[in-house]
TORSETI-529187 format. One record per residue (C-alpha): x, y, z; residue in one letter. Coordinates in Angstrom, 3 decimals. Each point is the difference from the previous one (the first is absolute). Example, Ala and Ser with C-alpha at 12.3 -4.5 7.8 and 13.67 -1.06 7.14 Angstrom:
2
        u        v        w residu
   12.300   -4.500    7.800      A
    1.370    3.440   -0.660      S
***
This chain:
250
        u        v        w residu
    5.565   -0.512    9.644      M
   -2.698   -2.534   -1.194      D
    0.640   -3.719    0.541      V
    0.892   -0.362   -3.699      R
    2.558    2.940    0.203      T
    1.370   -1.874    3.379      V
    0.186   -3.307   -1.668      L
    1.434    1.088   -3.247      N
    2.862    2.116    1.904      S
    0.642   -2.849    2.232      L
    0.720   -2.152   -2.756      K
    1.841    2.344   -1.922      E
    2.303    0.631    3.149      G
   -0.868    3.387    0.436      K
   -1.370   -0.542    3.415      I
    1.191   -2.449    2.882      S
   -2.537   -2.549    1.422      V
   -0.209    2.248    3.076      E
   -1.221    2.975   -1.987      E
   -2.166   -2.242   -1.882      A
   -1.818   -1.167    3.384      E
   -0.219    3.395    1.178      K
   -1.867    0.857   -3.159      H
   -2.289   -2.738    0.200      L
   -1.104    0.557    3.464      K
   -1.926    3.266   -0.983      F
   -3.777   -0.394   -0.427      K
   -1.218   -1.075   -3.371      P
   -2.158    3.116    0.290      F
    0.220    3.479    1.095      E
   -3.034    1.614    1.606      D
    0.217    3.775   -0.643      L
   -3.534    0.458    1.569      G
   -1.858    0.971   -3.073      Y
    1.356   -2.833   -2.216      A
    1.589   -3.481    0.964      V
    2.760   -0.390   -2.715      I
    0.567   -3.850   -0.927      D
    3.759    0.152   -0.877      H
    0.147   -4.019   -0.714      Q
   -2.788    0.124   -2.683      R
    2.661   -0.130   -3.020      A
    1.342   -3.335    1.501      L
   -3.518   -1.555    0.233      R
   -1.573    1.310   -3.022      N
    2.812    1.174   -2.219      G
   -1.112    3.743    0.137      C
    0.185    2.845    2.736      P
   -2.906    1.379    1.594      E
   -1.734    1.987   -2.258      V
   -1.565    3.640    1.139      I
   -3.384    0.454   -0.746      Y
   -0.013    4.085    0.264      C
   -3.642    0.815   -0.240      A
   -1.412    1.150    3.330      G
    3.767    0.490    1.484      K
    1.423    3.276    0.947      T
    2.938    1.173   -1.893      I
    2.015   -0.291    3.477      E
   -1.023   -3.582    0.534      Q
    1.142   -0.940   -3.533      I
    3.325    1.884    0.640      K
    0.265   -1.831    3.167      G
   -0.687   -3.425   -1.767      I
    2.305    0.552   -2.831      V
    2.705    1.298    2.363      E
   -0.329   -3.082    2.172      N
    0.252   -2.287   -2.592      M
    3.151    1.495   -1.419      L
    1.641    0.002    3.175      R
   -0.629   -3.855    0.314      A
    1.722   -0.561   -3.084      G
   -2.996   -0.201   -2.490      T
    1.340    1.027   -3.439      K
   -3.161   -0.049   -1.973      N
   -3.418    1.611    0.985      I
   -3.243    0.127   -1.691      L
   -2.908    2.629    0.964      G
   -3.295   -0.393   -1.776      T
   -2.934    2.602   -0.012      R
    2.436    3.226    0.665      A
   -0.414    3.453   -0.782      T
    2.640    2.597   -1.264      E
   -0.035    1.572    3.249      E
    0.732   -3.673    1.675      M
    2.817   -0.558   -2.531      Y
    1.712    3.490    0.829      L
   -0.121   -0.718    3.702      G
    1.774   -3.203   -0.631      V
    2.328    1.586   -2.516      K
    1.111    2.040    3.072      E
    1.660   -3.100    1.507      I
    0.554   -2.185   -2.920      C
    1.274    2.472   -2.657      P
   -0.090   -2.967   -2.771      D
   -3.745   -0.889    0.435      A
   -1.919    0.235   -3.294      V
   -3.523    0.545   -0.410      Y
   -2.208   -1.055   -2.755      H
   -3.113    2.100   -0.180      K
   -2.402   -1.973   -2.102      D
    0.446   -3.034    2.098      A
    0.335    1.942    3.540      R
    3.167   -2.071    0.648      I
    3.030    0.889    2.106      I
    3.201   -2.123   -1.072      L
    3.389   -0.126    1.936      I
    1.951   -2.539   -1.525      E
    3.741   -0.351    0.940      R
    0.767   -3.564   -0.552      E
   -0.591   -1.878   -3.297      P
   -2.680   -2.799    0.274      V
    0.287   -3.523   -0.908      E
   -1.790   -0.460   -3.521      K
   -2.807   -2.547   -0.401      T
    0.549   -0.657   -3.600      G
   -3.618    0.239   -0.495      G
   -2.062    2.556   -2.155      K
   -3.199    1.634    1.026      I
   -2.002    1.733   -2.408      L
   -2.381    2.866    1.264      V
   -2.980    0.815   -2.056      A
   -2.629    2.828    0.752      T
   -3.350    0.191   -1.725      G
    0.338    3.667   -0.298      G
    2.250    3.267    0.520      T
   -1.754    0.567    3.390      S
    0.865   -3.244    1.411      D
    3.947    0.772   -0.349      I
    0.341    1.359    3.756      P
   -1.124   -3.277    1.315      V
    2.334   -1.888   -2.693      A
    2.883    1.907    0.786      E
   -0.455   -0.763    3.887      E
    0.128   -3.908   -1.369      A
    2.719    0.581   -2.396      A
    2.250    1.852    2.450      L
   -0.671   -2.329    2.730      T
    1.254   -3.165   -2.137      A
    2.985    1.901   -1.334      E
    0.740    0.805    3.444      Y
   -0.027   -3.594    1.235      L
    2.458   -1.219   -3.099      G
   -2.496   -0.615   -3.037      N
    0.409    1.036   -3.537      N
   -3.306    2.013   -0.686      V
   -1.323    1.028   -3.293      E
   -2.765    2.295   -0.509      R
   -3.038   -0.156   -2.433      V
   -2.582    2.903    0.733      Y
   -3.378    0.844   -1.590      D
   -0.680   -3.200   -1.587      V
   -3.768   -0.544    1.517      G
   -2.589   -1.831   -1.585      V
   -1.579    3.094   -1.678      A
    2.563   -0.596   -2.689      G
    0.797   -3.481   -0.044      L
    2.419    0.283   -2.865      H
    2.297    1.896    2.321      R
    0.512   -2.702    2.402      L
    0.365   -2.835   -2.935      L
    2.810    2.108   -1.537      A
    1.757   -0.861    3.479      K
   -0.406   -3.748   -0.120      L
    3.766   -0.572   -0.352      D
    0.429    2.069    3.426      K
   -2.638   -2.150    1.628      I
    1.645   -3.625   -1.243      A
    3.383    1.379    1.490      E
   -1.018    1.068    3.367      A
    0.150   -2.438    3.097      D
   -2.751    1.880    1.829      V
   -2.509    2.574   -1.346      I
   -1.447    2.548    2.222      I
   -3.078    1.483   -1.587      A
   -1.317    3.421    1.584      V
   -3.353    0.840   -0.903      A
   -3.204    2.307    0.792      G
   -3.102    0.361   -1.419      M
   -1.437   -3.285   -0.582      E
    3.533   -1.975    0.388      G
   -0.057   -2.087   -2.699      A
    3.315    0.310   -1.147      L
    1.020   -2.956    2.776      A
   -2.456   -2.443   -1.789      S
    1.017    0.826   -3.530      V
    4.043   -0.446    0.939      I
   -0.914   -3.126    1.897      G
   -1.392   -1.523   -2.882      G
    3.137    0.767   -2.305      L
    2.762   -1.785    2.682      T
    0.898   -2.724    2.127      D
    1.830    2.164    2.092      K
   -1.513    1.259    3.349      P
   -1.850    3.419   -0.156      V
   -0.296    2.180    3.078      I
   -3.201    2.323   -0.469      A
   -0.016    3.180    1.615      V
   -3.478    1.987   -0.235      P
    0.639    3.942    0.334      T
   -2.731    2.502    1.072      S
    0.099    1.367   -3.473      V
   -3.278    0.551   -1.588      G
   -3.625    1.600    0.156      Y
   -2.453   -0.054    3.043      G
   -1.236   -3.811   -0.531      A
    3.779   -0.893    0.315      N
   -0.530    0.603    3.542      F
    3.623    1.081    0.719      N
    1.434   -3.397   -1.576      G
   -2.686   -2.354    1.756      L
   -1.389   -1.021   -3.917      S
    3.693   -0.555   -1.250      S
    0.585   -2.093    3.207      L
   -3.335   -2.181   -0.352      L
    0.827   -0.532   -3.652      C
    3.454   -1.092    0.565      M
   -0.878   -2.206    2.813      L
   -2.531   -1.688   -2.391      N
    2.043   -0.390   -2.884      S
   -0.291   -3.116   -2.023      C
    3.566    0.030   -0.917      A
    2.325   -2.466    1.644      N
    2.956    1.025    1.707      G
   -1.224    3.257    1.151      V
    0.321    1.282    3.633      V
   -1.157    3.211    1.481      V
    1.531    2.835    2.596      V
   -1.862    2.689    1.476      N
   -1.248    3.208   -1.844      I
    2.965    2.174   -0.845      D
    2.542   -2.377    1.544      N
    2.787    0.248   -2.326      G
    2.535   -0.885    2.947      F
   -1.663   -3.291    0.755      G
    0.026   -0.963   -3.824      A
    3.771    0.820   -0.493      G
    0.991   -1.482    3.336      Y
   -2.003   -3.286   -0.846      T
    1.184    0.054   -3.637      A
    3.668   -0.050    1.507      N
   -0.918   -3.044    2.289      S
   -0.854   -1.824   -3.278      I
    3.201    0.505   -1.440      N
    2.255   -0.579    2.885      K
   -1.944   -3.454    0.210      L
    1.010   -0.482   -3.872      G
    3.517    1.082    0.816      A
    0.336   -2.897    2.661      R
   -0.347   -2.704   -2.285      K
***
């Protein structure tokens, strides 16, 4: 059991003080040789360790998932996963779900406390949706209400202006765009809410695999725009969640 589970079980009278002490004597991490699992991250950060699947073998991912479940982790998020990786995880965890567009594996066995905030995820084009879905699913996994507004880029500005009501209702906005990445600046000029800009690698040659979008977003003249790395939907979703949690504490 992880620390939070131990403390809750002790509080509810499910285990004795002696049993709790025995559990808490275990190290806060476990070394598998190829990965060191941080079992107390949820206690410190509010979210269990997230598995970045790219670069790992299927057996390594299965081993990490198995270890986390055995330690009492109820909800697990795996990013940048292939369908083959998902099928491997499903062998040991039949209730795992795969989101192909976002390349995300989700295991959700316990309800998550809701932040009460609303996140709007907007994309410049349809090609940006995989990165946007990584952001949206991450935010939902962490307990946020998420609304999606896709293909509202500046090439047809009226499409975005038709969604002004949704922009006004959001507590945090994630703007996902490739090409020249102008969407974040435009949204930043329409709202007083924080805007998290996500540059994507979508675009022709001079886009330089997302570098042009990144630099344009970093140079935005709109106030309140912050930028994560190229294609980093997970980072945007996680940061939006942190902002909403701060608001919920007030």
